[in-house]
C-alpha positions, 0 to 999 in steps of 0.5 A, spaced: 334 526 137 341 525 134 341 527 127 345 524 121 347 527 114 348 522 109 352 525 103 350 521 096 344 518 094 347 511 091 345 504 094 350 505 100 346 512 102 340 509 102 342 503 106 345 508 111 339 512 111 334 506 112 338 503 118 339 509 122 332 511 121 330 504 123 334 506 130 331 512 131 336 517 128 333 523 124 336 522 117 337 527 112 340 525 105 344 531 101 345 529 093 349 534 089 347 531 082 340 528 082 339 524 076 333 523 072 334 515 072 329 510 074 334 507 079 335 514 082 327 515 082 327 508 086 332 511 091 328 517 092 321 513 093 325 509 098 326 515 102 320 518 101 316 512 104 321 512 110 319 520 111 327 521 110 328 528 108 332 529 101 336 535 099 338 535 092 343 540 089 344 544 096 347 550 096 354 551 099 350 555 105 345 549 106 351 544 106 354 548 111 348 548 115 347 541 115 354 539 116 354 543 123 348 541 125 349 534 124 351 529 130 354 524 124 356 525 117 356 519 113 359 520 106 358 515 100 363 512 097 367 516 091 365 522 096 372 526 096 375 528 102 375 535 100 367 535 099 364 542 103 360 537 108 366 533 110 371 539 111 365 543 115 364 537 119 371 536 121 372 543 122 366 543 127 368 537 130 362 533 127 364 525 126 365 523 119 365 516 119 364 511 113 358 506 112 363 500 113 365 503 120 358 503 122 356 496 119 362 493 123 359 497 129 353 493 128 356 486 126 354 480 131 359 475 127 366 476 124 368 480 118 373 478 113 375 484 109 378 484 102 382 490 099 388 492 094 388 494 087 386 488 083 382 482 085 378 484 090 372 482 088 374 475 086 377 474 092 371 476 096 367 471 092 372 466 093 372 466 100 365 466 101 364 460 096 370 456 100 366 458 107 359 455 104 363 449 101 366 448 108 359 448 112 360 455 114 354 460 112 357 466 109 355 472 105 359 476 100 358 484 101 361 491 101 363 494 095 362 488 091 354 490 091 351 490 097 352 495 103 356 492 109 351 495 114 345 491 111 349 485 110 351 484 117 343 484 119 343 477 115 343 470 119 350 468 117 356 466 120 361 470 117 360 476 112 365 477 107 366 484 105 370 487 099 372 494 101 375 500 097 380 505 098 374 510 098 370 507 104 377 505 108 379 513 108 373 514 112 373 508 117 375 511 124 372 508 130 369 501 129 372 497 123 376 491 126 375 485 121 377 479 124 381 477 118 383 482 113 386 480 106 391 486 103 392 484 096 397 488 092 397 496 092 399 499 085 397 506 083 390 507 082 385 512 083 390 518 084 385 523 081 381 522 088 387 521 093 392 526 090 398 521 091 400 514 091 402 515 099 395 517 100 392 511 097 396 506 100 395 510 107 387 509 105 388 501 104 392 500 110 386 502 114 384 495 113 389 493 119 389 499 123 384 497 128 386 489 128 388 486 135 393 480 136 387 476 136 386 478 128 389 476 122 392 480 116 393 476 110 398 480 105 401 479 098 408 478 100 410 479 093 408 487 093 412 492 097 406 496 099 402 490 102 409 488 105 410 494 109 403 495 112 404 488 114 411 489 118 407 494 122 400 491 123 398 489 130 395 483 128 398 476 126 400 476 119 401 471 114 403 472 107 401 469 100 406 469 094 407 466 087 414 464 088 416 457 091 422 460 095 417 465 099 418 460 105 413 462 111 407 464 106 402 460 102 405 459 096 405 456 089 410 450 089 411 446 082 404 444 080 401 445 087 398 450 092 401 449 099 401 451 106 406 455 109 409 449 112 409 446 105 403 441 106 399 441 099 393 445 100 390 444 092 393 441 086 393 446 081 390 441 076 384 440 080 382 448 079 377 451 074 382 456 072 390 457 073 392 463 070 398 466 075 393 471 078 388 465 079 393 462 083 395 468 088 388 470 089 386 462 091 392 462 096 389 469 099 382 467 099 384 460 102 388 463 108 383 468 110 377 462 109 381 457 114 382 462 119 374 463 120 372 456 119 374 454 112 377 447 111 381 444 106 375 440 103 371 446 102 377 450 099 378 444 094 371 444 092 370 451 091 376 452 087 374 446 082 368 449 080 369 457 081 367 461 075 371 467 074 367 474 075 364 477 069 369 482 065 375 479 069 379 475 063 373 472 061 373 468 055 368 470 050 369 465 044 374 463 039 374 463 031 379 462 026 384 459 032 384 466 035 381 466 043 378 473 045 377 475 052 374 480 056 378 484 062 374 490 062 374 490 069 382 492 068 382 499 069 389 501 071 395 499 068 397 493 073 391 489 072 392 490 065 400 487 065 397 482 070 392 479 064 397 480 059 402 476 062 398 470 062 398 469 055 404 468 050 402 472 044 397 478 045 393 483 041 391 488 046 385 493 046 387 499 051 384 505 052 378 509 056 379 515 061 385 515 064 385 516 072 392 520 073 396 514 072 402 512 068 400 508 062 407 508 059 409 502 063 404 498 059 410 498 054 414 494 059 410 488 056 412 488 049 415 481 049 407 478 050 404 484 045 403 482 038 400 489 037 396 494 041 389 497 039 388 504 042 381 507 043 377 512 047 379 518 050 386 516 052 388 512 046 393 517 044 396 517 051 396 509 050 399 510 043 405 514 045 407 509 051 409 505 045 413 510 041 420 507 039 418 500 040 417 495 035 410 493 037 404 495 032 399 500 034 393 502 031 388 508 034 381 508 033 375 511 036 370 506 038 369 499 040 366 497 033 373 499 030 377 497 035 374 489 034 375 490 027 382 492 028 384 487 033 381 482 028 386 484 022 392 484 027 391 477 030 392 470 027 391 463 029 395 462 036 394 469 038 389 472 044 385 478 043 384 481 050 380 487 052 384 490 058 383 497 058 388 500 063 383 506 064 376 507 066 370 507 062 367 513 063 369 517 057 364 513 053 360 508 058 356 508 064 361 503 067 366 497 065 361 492 065 357 496 059 364 496 056 365 489 056 358 487 054 359 492 048 366 488 046 363 481 047 357 484 043 362 486 037 366 480 037 360 475 037 357 479 031 363 481 027 368 475 029 364 469 031 358 470 026 363 471 020 367 465 022 361 461 022 358 463 016 364 462 012 
C-alpha cells in the first residue's frame, strides 16, 4: 500500500486525506500546532471516522521517520519550504506535491486558474459567474475556500480555481490549467518566500506546464506578469487599463474592448467601475471567453456583480462622508490601488507587516487627506509619512481608529480601511478585522448621525 504524509490539518489537509484514503492510500496527517477550537475538533473527527492516523505536535525524529517512509508528502498551504518534513523528503527523494497538483491530476474538465498579488478572489468569482451566465456550468474553488482536489469531483463543465503562491510553490507534475490568469505581481509574503524573485517564481508556475493549446491571460501593465508571459509556452493575451495597449483586452473611453477594438461591455452597464474593477473584468472576460463564455453572459454577470466582502465594500454614508471596508488589502500595492479610486481619502492602515516596504504609501499623498495608523505596524506607517504634509494620527485599536477618522473627515471625503498589513496582530483574519471596522462605523458614526 502506498503511503502519503499530509502536513497540516487545515481544510486542505482534510480534503487530501479524504481523497487519497478513498483511493486506497495509507494516509498519515501531521499537525504541528493542534488547536483547541471547534473547527479543529471537527477536522479531527473526520480523520477519526476515516481511520486516518493523526500525529499531533510530532518530534523532529518522528517527522523524519514519517517523511522518509512516505511515498508522497503533501504540504498544506502556508507550510514553508524549510519545514523539516519537506527538507527530509526532498533529501530522500520522496516527491513533495501541492494539493492543486493532485487536484489537477484528477480533473476531468478544464481548469481556469487565477493568481497574482491582488484581485485573485474577485477574478475567480467573476469568471465563474460569467460562465454560469453563458450556460457553462462552473464552480469556483481553490484558495477561495473549497480545495481543488474536492471540487474536481463535481459534475460541472469548468472548475475556476484561485491559487496562491504557497500552493504553486509545490506544484510540480500535473498542474496544467487550460486557462491561466496572471494578475499583477507586487511584493507580498516576503516573510514566507524570502525574496521577491522567489515569490514571482512561485507565481510563474501557474504557466510552467501549459502547452500551445492553452492560454495565459496576463496583466500587460505589470512588469512581472509581462516577463512571465514573454517566456510562456502557451498562447498569450494581455489585459490593460491603457487605451493604447494594442493587442490587449483594454479600457477605451467608456468601454471595455476586445484586442481588435470591438466593444465588449459599455462601462456604464457595470455594477461597479473603479479602475481595478475594470481591469479585473477584462482579465475575467478574457479567460471566460476561451472556455465557452460569451459576450451576453459576460455582460449579464458584470451588470449584477457584487464586490467580494472586505474588498472596497461600501459600509455606509453619514454627514456626507462615505465609509469603505477594504480589509482584504494586506499589502501596500492593494492599498495604493484602493486609495487611487477616490479623490480625498482618510486612510486607516496598520496591522502586522509581512516584511514589506510600507514607505510607498506616502507616494499617494495627493489622494490622502489624513492617515490613521493602528496596530503593531502603526509606528511604521506613521514613519512612512514623516516629512510630508499628510496628517497622521497613531492609535492602538479599531474603536479609536474609527473615532480619529471621523474627526479628520468632512463632507465629500472617503474614509477607507485599507490596512496594507496582515491582521494577525489583533484578529484571526482580515474578515474579522473588516467586521470590527464596520461594526464600529455603524455604532460610532451611523447611529450618532441618525440620532441628531
